[in-house]
gemmi code that builds the backbone of each chain (N, CA, C; Angstrom):
import gemmi

chains = {
    "A": [
        ("ALA", (83.677, 108.751, 97.590), (84.904, 109.100, 96.894), (85.168, 108.106, 95.736)),
        ("ALA", (85.686, 108.607, 94.658), (85.925, 107.761, 93.547), (87.000, 106.722, 93.845)),
        ("GLY", (86.776, 105.501, 93.293), (87.747, 104.441, 93.527), (88.305, 103.982, 92.197)),
        ("VAL", (89.259, 103.036, 92.248), (89.804, 102.421, 91.055), (88.730, 101.576, 90.403)),
        ("ILE", (88.616, 101.728, 89.108), (87.589, 100.947, 88.389), (88.277, 99.927, 87.458)),
        ("GLN", (87.844, 98.680, 87.514), (88.407, 97.691, 86.705), (87.310, 97.055, 85.894)),
        ("SER", (87.632, 96.758, 84.594), (86.626, 96.077, 83.778), (87.337, 95.106, 82.839)),
        ("PRO", (86.686, 93.986, 82.540), (85.440, 93.550, 83.178), (85.689, 92.989, 84.586)),
        ("ARG", (84.659, 92.725, 85.319), (84.834, 92.129, 86.674), (85.085, 90.667, 86.594)),
        ("HIS", (84.482, 90.024, 85.581), (84.653, 88.646, 85.390), (84.940, 88.371, 83.868)),
        ("LEU", (85.770, 87.420, 83.564), (86.118, 87.093, 82.226), (86.426, 85.594, 82.132)),
        ("ILE", (85.776, 84.994, 81.133), (86.025, 83.604, 80.874), (86.572, 83.457, 79.503)),
        ("LYS", (87.738, 82.772, 79.395), (88.390, 82.564, 78.099), (88.818, 81.111, 77.919)),
        ("GLU", (89.032, 80.726, 76.692), (89.593, 79.407, 76.378), (91.091, 79.515, 76.329)),
        ("LYS", (91.708, 78.353, 76.486), (93.154, 78.302, 76.321), (93.560, 78.849, 74.972)),
        ("ARG", (94.695, 79.539, 74.962), (95.256, 80.110, 73.697), (94.545, 81.378, 73.190)),
        ("GLU", (93.469, 81.752, 73.868), (92.813, 83.012, 73.485), (93.528, 84.204, 74.097)),
        ("THR", (93.069, 85.417, 73.736), (93.634, 86.603, 74.300), (92.655, 87.274, 75.196)),
        ("ALA", (93.131, 88.096, 76.051), (92.272, 88.872, 77.011), (92.818, 90.289, 77.270)),
        ("THR", (91.946, 91.208, 77.355), (92.395, 92.608, 77.721), (91.625, 93.059, 78.948)),
        ("LEU", (92.370, 93.431, 79.955), (91.845, 93.941, 81.229), (92.116, 95.413, 81.306)),
        ("LYS", (91.117, 96.163, 81.761), (91.252, 97.630, 81.790), (91.226, 98.123, 83.201)),
        ("CYS", (91.914, 99.203, 83.403), (92.010, 99.783, 84.798), (91.867, 101.280, 84.610)),
        ("TYR", (90.943, 101.913, 85.376), (90.801, 103.380, 85.431), (91.173, 103.813, 86.798)),
        ("PRO", (92.310, 104.555, 86.916), (92.752, 104.967, 88.250), (91.879, 105.981, 88.875)),
        ("ILE", (92.085, 106.254, 90.150), (91.400, 107.333, 90.807), (91.798, 108.650, 90.149)),
        ("PRO", (90.831, 109.566, 89.949), (91.168, 110.837, 89.294), (92.402, 111.519, 89.905)),
        ("ARG", (93.270, 111.986, 89.081), (94.559, 112.706, 89.471), (95.620, 111.696, 89.890)),
        ("HIS", (95.342, 110.486, 89.950), (96.441, 109.492, 90.151), (97.171, 109.235, 88.877)),
        ("ASP", (98.495, 109.274, 88.954), (99.277, 109.125, 87.700), (100.050, 107.854, 87.653)),
        ("THR", (99.960, 106.961, 88.636), (100.644, 105.725, 88.693), (99.737, 104.565, 88.811)),
        ("VAL", (100.007, 103.519, 88.007), (99.168, 102.335, 88.035), (100.021, 101.092, 88.207)),
        ("TYR", (99.511, 100.203, 89.031), (100.245, 98.923, 89.282), (99.298, 97.786, 88.939)),
        ("TRP", (99.871, 96.706, 88.398), (99.077, 95.471, 88.146), (99.620, 94.326, 89.018)),
        ("TYR", (98.696, 93.627, 89.669), (99.025, 92.511, 90.504), (98.205, 91.301, 90.082)),
        ("GLN", (98.760, 90.113, 90.229), (98.023, 88.866, 89.948), (97.890, 88.092, 91.293)),
        ("GLN", (96.716, 87.652, 91.608), (96.528, 86.883, 92.839), (95.876, 85.553, 92.543)),
        ("GLY", (96.613, 84.463, 92.646), (96.120, 83.124, 92.498), (95.266, 82.721, 93.653)),
        ("PRO", (94.511, 81.610, 93.537), (93.590, 81.194, 94.610), (94.376, 80.920, 95.860)),
        ("GLY", (93.956, 81.554, 96.951), (94.586, 81.368, 98.221), (95.983, 81.870, 98.338)),
        ("GLN", (96.398, 82.750, 97.446), (97.757, 83.234, 97.420), (97.768, 84.785, 97.597)),
        ("ASP", (98.951, 85.329, 97.808), (99.098, 86.740, 97.986), (99.302, 87.432, 96.633)),
        ("PRO", (98.969, 88.677, 96.480), (99.127, 89.397, 95.241), (100.591, 89.402, 94.812)),
        ("GLN", (100.831, 89.102, 93.560), (102.176, 89.125, 92.955), (102.233, 90.355, 92.028)),
        ("PHE", (103.258, 91.195, 92.207), (103.405, 92.339, 91.366), (103.767, 91.954, 89.949)),
        ("LEU", (103.098, 92.562, 88.955), (103.365, 92.335, 87.558), (104.161, 93.395, 86.890)),
        ("ILE", (103.614, 94.628, 86.964), (104.185, 95.760, 86.232), (103.566, 97.068, 86.737)),
        ("SER", (104.243, 98.198, 86.574), (103.691, 99.463, 86.978), (104.058, 100.518, 85.905)),
        ("PHE", (103.258, 101.586, 85.958), (103.495, 102.727, 85.055), (103.357, 104.009, 85.850)),
        ("TYR", (104.201, 104.954, 85.502), (104.166, 106.271, 86.044), (104.228, 107.264, 84.885)),
        ("GLU", (103.231, 108.149, 84.873), (103.164, 109.160, 83.826), (103.378, 108.488, 82.412)),
        ("LYS", (102.645, 107.418, 82.212), (102.576, 106.700, 80.931), (103.824, 105.938, 80.472)),
        ("MET", (104.782, 105.919, 81.422), (106.041, 105.150, 81.123), (106.123, 104.028, 82.095)),
        ("GLN", (106.640, 102.893, 81.635), (106.823, 101.716, 82.496), (107.828, 102.112, 83.595)),
        ("SER", (107.478, 101.865, 84.862), (108.362, 102.261, 85.932), (109.003, 101.034, 86.614)),
        ("ASP", (108.339, 99.961, 86.805), (108.878, 98.764, 87.355), (108.272, 97.507, 86.736)),
        ("LYS", (109.045, 96.495, 86.711), (108.582, 95.217, 86.112), (108.816, 94.101, 87.084)),
        ("GLY", (107.776, 93.318, 87.290), (107.891, 92.192, 88.176), (107.795, 90.889, 87.447)),
        ("SER", (107.058, 89.944, 87.921), (106.964, 88.617, 87.403), (105.941, 88.545, 86.260)),
        ("ILE", (106.039, 89.399, 85.291), (105.051, 89.381, 84.229), (105.612, 88.530, 83.061)),
        ("PRO", (104.734, 87.524, 82.652), (105.174, 86.664, 81.565), (105.353, 87.444, 80.244)),
        ("ASP", (106.178, 86.928, 79.375), (106.416, 87.635, 78.098), (105.117, 87.643, 77.244)),
        ("ARG", (104.193, 86.746, 77.537), (102.908, 86.698, 76.854), (101.968, 87.879, 77.198)),
        ("PHE", (102.364, 88.566, 78.275), (101.517, 89.652, 78.741), (102.202, 91.011, 78.338)),
        ("SER", (101.432, 91.987, 78.100), (101.992, 93.323, 77.864), (100.990, 94.343, 78.473)),
        ("ALA", (101.469, 95.494, 78.734), (100.603, 96.495, 79.361), (101.056, 97.894, 78.871)),
        ("GLN", (100.148, 98.825, 79.025), (100.528, 100.178, 78.763), (99.577, 101.090, 79.518)),
        ("GLN", (100.069, 102.360, 79.653), (99.186, 103.404, 80.237), (98.935, 104.488, 79.231)),
        ("PHE", (97.749, 104.878, 79.119), (97.387, 105.816, 78.048), (97.431, 107.274, 78.564)),
        ("SER", (97.126, 108.210, 77.589), (97.251, 109.587, 77.919), (96.285, 110.036, 79.015)),
        ("ASP", (95.168, 109.332, 79.167), (94.164, 109.676, 80.212), (94.434, 108.885, 81.475)),
        ("TYR", (95.646, 108.240, 81.547), (96.132, 107.493, 82.655), (95.481, 106.174, 82.913)),
        ("HIS", (94.499, 105.779, 82.082), (94.008, 104.448, 82.247), (94.980, 103.443, 81.734)),
        ("SER", (94.920, 102.204, 82.169), (95.892, 101.251, 81.742), (95.194, 99.958, 81.281)),
        ("GLU", (95.850, 99.267, 80.379), (95.321, 98.002, 79.906), (96.376, 96.917, 80.013)),
        ("LEU", (95.977, 95.760, 80.444), (96.799, 94.600, 80.516), (96.351, 93.598, 79.438)),
        ("ASN", (97.177, 93.325, 78.478), (96.909, 92.470, 77.397), (97.573, 91.111, 77.610)),
        ("MET", (96.801, 90.071, 77.513), (97.256, 88.724, 77.827), (96.985, 87.803, 76.608)),
        ("SER", (98.024, 87.229, 76.071), (97.872, 86.414, 74.905), (98.254, 84.935, 75.207)),
        ("SER", (97.834, 84.120, 74.293), (98.129, 82.630, 74.389), (97.868, 82.167, 75.852)),
        ("LEU", (96.619, 82.479, 76.329), (96.242, 82.192, 77.668), (96.448, 80.659, 78.047)),
        ("GLU", (96.865, 80.484, 79.246), (97.112, 79.157, 79.797), (96.174, 78.955, 81.004)),
        ("LEU", (95.998, 77.717, 81.346), (95.110, 77.410, 82.526), (95.659, 78.109, 83.783)),
        ("GLY", (96.934, 78.187, 83.893), (97.556, 78.789, 85.113), (97.419, 80.290, 85.143)),
        ("ASP", (96.901, 80.910, 84.102), (96.644, 82.305, 84.167), (95.335, 82.649, 84.906)),
        ("SER", (94.573, 81.629, 85.218), (93.336, 81.865, 85.994), (93.665, 82.436, 87.290)),
        ("ALA", (93.158, 83.644, 87.629), (93.512, 84.342, 88.788), (92.700, 85.608, 88.898)),
        ("LEU", (92.843, 86.248, 90.087), (92.272, 87.634, 90.218), (93.386, 88.610, 89.842)),
        ("TYR", (93.042, 89.546, 88.980), (94.001, 90.581, 88.580), (93.551, 91.923, 89.160)),
        ("PHE", (94.444, 92.421, 89.978), (94.155, 93.741, 90.600), (94.964, 94.804, 89.996)),
        ("CYS", (94.320, 95.923, 89.857), (94.978, 97.151, 89.487), (94.999, 98.049, 90.700)),
        ("ALA", (96.069, 98.750, 90.936), (96.140, 99.754, 92.052), (96.654, 101.029, 91.441)),
        ("SER", (96.211, 102.157, 92.103), (96.712, 103.427, 91.577), (97.214, 104.230, 92.765)),
        ("SER", (98.164, 105.173, 92.468), (98.629, 106.123, 93.522), (98.941, 107.434, 92.840)),
        ("TRP", (99.040, 108.489, 93.683), (99.481, 109.758, 93.181), (100.934, 109.822, 93.406)),
        ("GLY", (101.661, 109.813, 92.299), (103.142, 109.773, 92.410), (103.566, 108.347, 92.525)),
        ("ALA", (104.859, 108.133, 92.246), (105.427, 106.857, 92.219), (106.426, 106.620, 93.348)),
        ("GLY", (106.360, 107.476, 94.359), (107.231, 107.365, 95.496), (106.949, 106.140, 96.402)),
        ("THR", (107.867, 105.755, 97.146), (107.761, 104.589, 97.997), (106.538, 104.726, 98.930)),
        ("TYR", (106.313, 105.856, 99.493), (105.326, 106.027, 100.494), (103.932, 106.384, 99.931)),
        ("ASN", (103.830, 106.358, 98.659), (102.526, 106.726, 98.123), (101.600, 105.565, 98.206)),
        ("GLU", (100.472, 105.796, 98.926), (99.564, 104.747, 99.244), (98.945, 104.182, 97.907)),
        ("GLN", (98.964, 102.896, 97.774), (98.354, 102.259, 96.620), (96.900, 101.907, 96.943)),
        ("PHE", (95.961, 102.376, 96.144), (94.573, 102.037, 96.268), (94.228, 100.959, 95.274)),
        ("PHE", (93.617, 99.865, 95.761), (93.388, 98.739, 94.934), (91.957, 98.744, 94.384)),
        ("GLY", (91.764, 98.294, 93.174), (90.501, 98.186, 92.550), (89.842, 96.821, 93.014)),
        ("PRO", (88.628, 96.586, 92.604), (87.905, 95.377, 93.026), (88.425, 94.076, 92.330)),
        ("GLY", (89.214, 94.244, 91.279), (89.792, 93.076, 90.598), (88.994, 92.584, 89.434)),
        ("THR", (89.656, 91.895, 88.563), (89.021, 91.159, 87.451), (89.333, 89.673, 87.697)),
        ("ARG", (88.273, 88.896, 87.730), (88.500, 87.428, 87.925), (88.538, 86.783, 86.526)),
        ("LEU", (89.711, 86.291, 86.135), (89.902, 85.661, 84.879), (89.888, 84.131, 85.052)),
        ("THR", (89.067, 83.485, 84.328), (89.019, 82.040, 84.322), (89.390, 81.543, 82.946)),
        ("VAL", (90.342, 80.729, 82.824), (90.797, 80.163, 81.578), (90.407, 78.673, 81.524)),
        ("LEU", (89.621, 78.304, 80.541), (89.112, 76.928, 80.475), (89.866, 76.056, 79.466)),
    ],
    "B": [
        ("GLY", (115.743, 89.613, 95.151), (114.618, 90.441, 95.436), (114.101, 90.293, 96.864)),
        ("GLU", (113.052, 91.075, 97.227), (112.487, 90.954, 98.502), (111.656, 89.720, 98.739)),
        ("ASN", (111.729, 89.202, 99.957), (110.935, 88.052, 100.332), (110.264, 88.392, 101.664)),
        ("VAL", (108.954, 88.250, 101.708), (108.233, 88.585, 102.902), (107.498, 87.288, 103.422)),
        ("GLU", (107.723, 86.963, 104.663), (107.058, 85.822, 105.263), (106.112, 86.270, 106.356)),
        ("GLN", (104.984, 85.613, 106.397), (103.920, 86.080, 107.309), (103.406, 84.883, 108.083)),
        ("HIS", (103.161, 85.084, 109.378), (102.652, 84.072, 110.307), (101.651, 84.663, 111.283)),
        ("PRO", (100.624, 83.919, 111.728), (100.287, 82.609, 111.192), (99.490, 82.707, 109.915)),
        ("SER", (99.220, 81.596, 109.240), (98.430, 81.652, 108.029), (96.920, 81.704, 108.391)),
        ("THR", (96.554, 81.106, 109.561), (95.176, 81.307, 110.033), (95.230, 81.622, 111.505)),
        ("LEU", (94.268, 82.394, 111.890), (94.222, 82.852, 113.304), (92.720, 82.955, 113.728)),
        ("SER", (92.371, 82.247, 114.789), (91.027, 82.269, 115.290), (91.063, 82.875, 116.674)),
        ("VAL", (90.245, 83.884, 116.901), (90.199, 84.486, 118.236), (88.736, 84.715, 118.636)),
        ("GLN", (88.536, 84.884, 119.884), (87.191, 85.157, 120.447), (87.001, 86.671, 120.364)),
        ("GLU", (85.821, 87.085, 120.107), (85.514, 88.490, 120.075), (85.947, 89.171, 121.359)),
        ("GLY", (86.629, 90.309, 121.182), (87.166, 91.039, 122.341), (88.605, 90.769, 122.652)),
        ("ASP", (89.096, 89.605, 122.150), (90.499, 89.273, 122.379), (91.383, 90.104, 121.381)),
        ("SER", (92.681, 89.992, 121.577), (93.647, 90.621, 120.704), (94.136, 89.604, 119.689)),
        ("ALA", (94.561, 90.189, 118.570), (95.176, 89.319, 117.499), (96.486, 89.946, 117.073)),
        ("VAL", (97.474, 89.071, 116.902), (98.788, 89.592, 116.438), (99.251, 88.755, 115.244)),
        ("ILE", (99.673, 89.432, 114.236), (100.211, 88.860, 112.994), (101.614, 89.375, 112.804)),
        ("LYS", (102.515, 88.476, 112.463), (103.948, 88.850, 112.333), (104.463, 88.595, 110.955)),
        ("CYS", (105.365, 89.477, 110.565), (105.983, 89.403, 109.214), (107.502, 89.634, 109.310)),
        ("THR", (108.230, 88.908, 108.495), (109.661, 89.237, 108.387), (109.967, 89.538, 106.907)),
        ("TYR", (111.012, 90.314, 106.718), (111.374, 90.635, 105.343), (112.871, 90.468, 105.174)),
        ("SER", (113.319, 90.404, 103.923), (114.696, 90.027, 103.694), (115.567, 91.201, 103.228)),
        ("ASP", (114.965, 92.162, 102.523), (115.714, 93.263, 101.898), (115.887, 94.391, 102.912)),
        ("SER", (117.099, 94.604, 103.333), (117.295, 95.662, 104.361), (117.064, 97.102, 103.801)),
        ("ALA", (116.945, 97.150, 102.460), (116.678, 98.486, 101.793), (115.132, 98.815, 101.818)),
        ("SER", (114.354, 97.874, 102.155), (112.893, 98.139, 102.271), (112.637, 99.146, 103.405)),
        ("ASN", (111.767, 100.093, 103.106), (111.560, 101.161, 104.114), (110.095, 101.557, 104.262)),
        ("TYR", (109.204, 100.757, 103.706), (107.772, 101.086, 103.816), (107.031, 99.796, 103.974)),
        ("PHE", (106.167, 99.730, 105.020), (105.541, 98.453, 105.421), (104.019, 98.694, 105.650)),
        ("PRO", (103.252, 98.470, 104.587), (101.786, 98.624, 104.783), (101.110, 97.286, 105.129)),
        ("TRP", (99.957, 97.399, 105.729), (99.140, 96.297, 105.998), (97.799, 96.451, 105.308)),
        ("TYR", (97.344, 95.379, 104.651), (96.116, 95.399, 103.877), (95.130, 94.395, 104.412)),
        ("LYS", (93.845, 94.735, 104.409), (92.728, 93.835, 104.777), (91.976, 93.511, 103.490)),
        ("GLN", (91.774, 92.294, 103.267), (91.076, 91.830, 102.052), (89.865, 91.026, 102.413)),
        ("GLU", (88.688, 91.506, 102.114), (87.443, 90.779, 102.319), (87.112, 90.024, 101.046)),
        ("LEU", (86.287, 89.042, 101.228), (85.936, 88.100, 100.120), (85.465, 88.874, 98.900)),
        ("GLY", (86.049, 88.618, 97.787), (85.539, 89.235, 96.545), (85.985, 90.669, 96.304)),
        ("LYS", (86.829, 91.201, 97.217), (87.186, 92.609, 97.109), (88.733, 92.757, 96.997)),
        ("GLY", (89.101, 93.925, 96.600), (90.556, 94.193, 96.545), (91.080, 94.530, 97.898)),
        ("PRO", (92.396, 94.396, 98.116), (93.008, 94.796, 99.407), (92.803, 96.209, 99.694)),
        ("GLN", (92.536, 96.463, 101.059), (92.398, 97.869, 101.490), (93.429, 98.165, 102.580)),
        ("LEU", (94.100, 99.280, 102.380), (95.147, 99.681, 103.359), (94.448, 99.978, 104.679)),
        ("ILE", (95.006, 99.402, 105.785), (94.473, 99.698, 107.107), (95.449, 100.512, 107.986)),
        ("ILE", (96.747, 100.289, 107.739), (97.733, 101.048, 108.432), (99.101, 100.790, 107.751)),
        ("ASP", (100.008, 101.758, 107.881), (101.302, 101.547, 107.317), (102.362, 102.189, 108.231)),
        ("ILE", (103.586, 101.758, 108.061), (104.651, 102.355, 108.864), (105.893, 102.553, 108.071)),
        ("ARG", (106.627, 103.575, 108.254), (107.870, 103.826, 107.566), (108.979, 103.445, 108.393)),
        ("SER", (110.141, 103.314, 107.764), (111.326, 102.725, 108.498), (111.860, 103.656, 109.579)),
        ("ASN", (111.487, 104.885, 109.570), (112.040, 105.807, 110.580), (111.177, 105.906, 111.856)),
        ("VAL", (110.185, 104.993, 111.859), (109.268, 104.945, 113.035), (109.250, 103.530, 113.547)),
        ("GLY", (109.177, 103.405, 114.906), (109.152, 102.088, 115.474), (107.769, 101.563, 115.770)),
        ("GLU", (106.849, 102.493, 115.898), (105.467, 102.039, 116.287), (104.479, 103.109, 115.793)),
        ("LYS", (103.343, 102.624, 115.385), (102.218, 103.498, 114.975), (100.914, 102.933, 115.351)),
        ("LYS", (100.017, 103.794, 115.842), (98.738, 103.285, 116.337), (97.612, 104.071, 115.782)),
        ("ASP", (96.542, 103.374, 115.447), (95.312, 104.032, 114.952), (94.139, 103.273, 115.552)),
        ("GLN", (93.586, 103.861, 116.600), (92.439, 103.272, 117.327), (92.796, 101.847, 117.769)),
        ("ARG", (92.130, 100.857, 117.282), (92.342, 99.511, 117.745), (93.473, 98.793, 117.019)),
        ("ILE", (94.117, 99.427, 116.106), (95.143, 98.849, 115.289), (96.471, 99.453, 115.555)),
        ("ALA", (97.514, 98.692, 115.730), (98.888, 99.176, 115.933), (99.842, 98.315, 115.112)),
        ("VAL", (100.897, 98.945, 114.660), (101.962, 98.228, 113.967), (103.300, 98.593, 114.597)),
        ("THR", (104.119, 97.549, 114.788), (105.487, 97.775, 115.304), (106.505, 97.308, 114.278)),
        ("LEU", (107.636, 97.930, 114.250), (108.699, 97.667, 113.330), (110.065, 97.581, 114.024)),
        ("ASN", (110.747, 96.480, 113.749), (112.092, 96.270, 114.263), (112.992, 96.170, 113.091)),
        ("LYS", (113.632, 97.243, 112.691), (114.483, 97.216, 111.456), (115.727, 96.374, 111.620)),
        ("THR", (116.241, 96.347, 112.801), (117.474, 95.537, 113.006), (117.146, 94.053, 112.734)),
        ("ALA", (116.030, 93.595, 113.307), (115.673, 92.182, 113.128), (114.875, 91.958, 111.824)),
        ("LYS", (114.508, 92.967, 111.142), (113.761, 92.925, 109.892), (112.401, 92.210, 110.124)),
        ("HIS", (111.671, 92.678, 111.168), (110.337, 92.127, 111.303), (109.384, 93.189, 111.771)),
        ("PHE", (108.147, 93.036, 111.414), (107.119, 93.971, 111.800), (105.832, 93.184, 112.125)),
        ("SER", (104.979, 93.779, 112.979), (103.830, 93.059, 113.465), (102.600, 94.011, 113.410)),
        ("LEU", (101.460, 93.342, 113.283), (100.143, 94.001, 113.330), (99.446, 93.523, 114.617)),
        ("HIS", (98.938, 94.508, 115.371), (98.214, 94.158, 116.624), (96.798, 94.754, 116.451)),
        ("ILE", (95.809, 93.898, 116.667), (94.439, 94.378, 116.674), (93.863, 94.036, 118.003)),
        ("THR", (93.409, 95.061, 118.717), (92.900, 94.883, 120.071), (91.342, 94.913, 120.013)),
        ("GLU", (90.695, 94.330, 121.027), (89.200, 94.322, 121.095), (88.597, 93.912, 119.787)),
        ("THR", (89.021, 92.752, 119.290), (88.575, 92.288, 118.014), (87.010, 92.186, 117.948)),
        ("GLN", (86.511, 92.442, 116.669), (85.081, 92.343, 116.436), (84.831, 91.419, 115.282)),
        ("PRO", (83.664, 90.856, 115.131), (83.361, 89.903, 114.048), (83.710, 90.509, 112.647)),
        ("GLU", (83.476, 91.830, 112.532), (83.746, 92.431, 111.232), (85.230, 92.643, 110.946)),
        ("ASP", (86.068, 92.256, 111.907), (87.520, 92.260, 111.617), (87.917, 90.998, 110.855)),
        ("SER", (87.038, 90.005, 110.780), (87.316, 88.779, 110.090), (87.547, 89.070, 108.609)),
        ("ALA", (88.703, 88.620, 108.154), (89.170, 88.884, 106.759), (90.496, 88.256, 106.607)),
        ("VAL", (91.086, 88.422, 105.384), (92.516, 88.048, 105.179), (93.344, 89.294, 105.296)),
        ("TYR", (94.398, 89.162, 106.062), (95.278, 90.377, 106.221), (96.622, 90.018, 105.597)),
        ("PHE", (97.074, 91.023, 104.814), (98.389, 90.906, 104.157), (99.368, 91.944, 104.671)),
        ("CYS", (100.560, 91.572, 104.984), (101.621, 92.521, 105.205), (102.319, 92.725, 103.875)),
        ("ALA", (103.105, 93.827, 103.691), (103.813, 94.020, 102.525), (105.063, 94.867, 102.855)),
        ("ALA", (106.014, 94.796, 101.982), (107.248, 95.604, 102.043), (107.491, 96.270, 100.777)),
        ("GLY", (107.951, 97.532, 100.843), (108.248, 98.262, 99.630), (109.423, 99.204, 99.834)),
        ("GLY", (109.873, 99.737, 98.691), (110.938, 100.742, 98.721), (112.352, 100.194, 98.528)),
        ("GLY", (112.441, 98.858, 98.510), (113.752, 98.319, 98.354), (114.278, 98.473, 96.917)),
        ("ALA", (113.617, 97.836, 96.050), (113.911, 97.937, 94.589), (112.664, 98.355, 93.866)),
        ("GLY", (112.601, 99.622, 93.469), (111.428, 100.111, 92.823), (110.334, 100.418, 93.828)),
        ("ASN", (109.150, 100.674, 93.345), (108.049, 101.022, 94.222), (106.982, 99.942, 94.324)),
        ("MET", (107.298, 98.781, 93.787), (106.276, 97.709, 93.932), (106.288, 97.209, 95.358)),
        ("LEU", (105.178, 96.577, 95.724), (105.054, 95.954, 97.019), (105.214, 94.445, 96.877)),
        ("THR", (105.962, 93.921, 97.833), (106.061, 92.420, 97.959), (105.186, 92.034, 99.146)),
        ("PHE", (104.216, 91.176, 98.886), (103.254, 90.813, 99.906), (103.706, 89.504, 100.668)),
        ("GLY", (103.271, 89.447, 101.894), (103.390, 88.180, 102.666), (102.297, 87.269, 102.226)),
        ("GLY", (102.269, 86.008, 102.730), (101.327, 85.025, 102.275), (99.936, 85.198, 102.784)),
        ("GLY", (99.699, 86.098, 103.637), (98.354, 86.353, 104.172), (98.006, 85.614, 105.437)),
        ("THR", (97.131, 86.165, 106.207), (96.648, 85.534, 107.443), (95.096, 85.635, 107.428)),
        ("ARG", (94.443, 84.501, 107.519), (93.012, 84.483, 107.592), (92.612, 84.609, 109.049)),
        ("LEU", (92.052, 85.740, 109.416), (91.667, 86.020, 110.789), (90.154, 85.781, 110.891)),
        ("MET", (89.797, 84.911, 111.882), (88.392, 84.642, 112.156), (88.125, 85.060, 113.595)),
        ("VAL", (87.132, 85.927, 113.713), (86.755, 86.441, 115.081), (85.402, 85.863, 115.394)),
        ("LYS", (85.375, 84.991, 116.385), (84.144, 84.268, 116.776), (83.381, 85.123, 117.752)),
        ("PRO", (82.056, 85.308, 117.471), (81.239, 86.107, 118.394), (80.967, 85.344, 119.699)),
    ],
}
model = gemmi.Model(1)
for chain_id, residues in chains.items():
    chain = gemmi.Chain(chain_id)
    for i, (resn, *xyz) in enumerate(residues, 1):
        res = gemmi.Residue()
        res.name, res.seqid = resn, gemmi.SeqId(i, " ")
        for name, pos in zip(("N", "CA", "C"), xyz):
            atom = gemmi.Atom()
            atom.name, atom.element = name, gemmi.Element(name[0])
            atom.pos, atom.b_iso = gemmi.Position(*pos), 0.0
            res.add_atom(atom)
        chain.add_residue(res)
    model.add_chain(chain)
structure = gemmi.Structure()
structure.add_model(model)
structure.setup_entities()
């Protein structure tokens, strides 16, 4: 079965650079969620989109922005990168944005900021 | 906002024994409680979930119980196997928006 695809899987950037993470949801899923997981920590919700509109916003820094495109893929844009942005970034997708809609997680993008 | 606490942070059991992981949540409006298993280098995978209108749910060796009054829920794994070794996260959702708030995780080690 098709899963959530994230690219790139690994990314190394310098401080103050920008990064773009991409997420391709499971076919027919219309909702995308972004989470950040620091080393040894639990995933922290950043932002979500339903039918190309932002649906919820969590602890996403102002330096980050995201959008969902017409084909339902999503991109997380990160600017002025800081050392503390080094983390695993997960994208999850679901069919519908209801509370009980199971979120399927992708394999993550490991971002390292030097 | 929602706050989820999870205990213990590490748990070591002998193969065949049972493992119990407990979580508490703060937002009484939360009504969906999934459990995720995360293996090294992979994304979290849903293993079982429970809704607020149910007190217990079982799926083979895995069961989850929910006490809405006390705002806590637990994961029970029976007859543990080495392949159960992973980090387990509880989460709560449905309170404010559809995002999930995760607990801090439990590293389960099953010794053969």
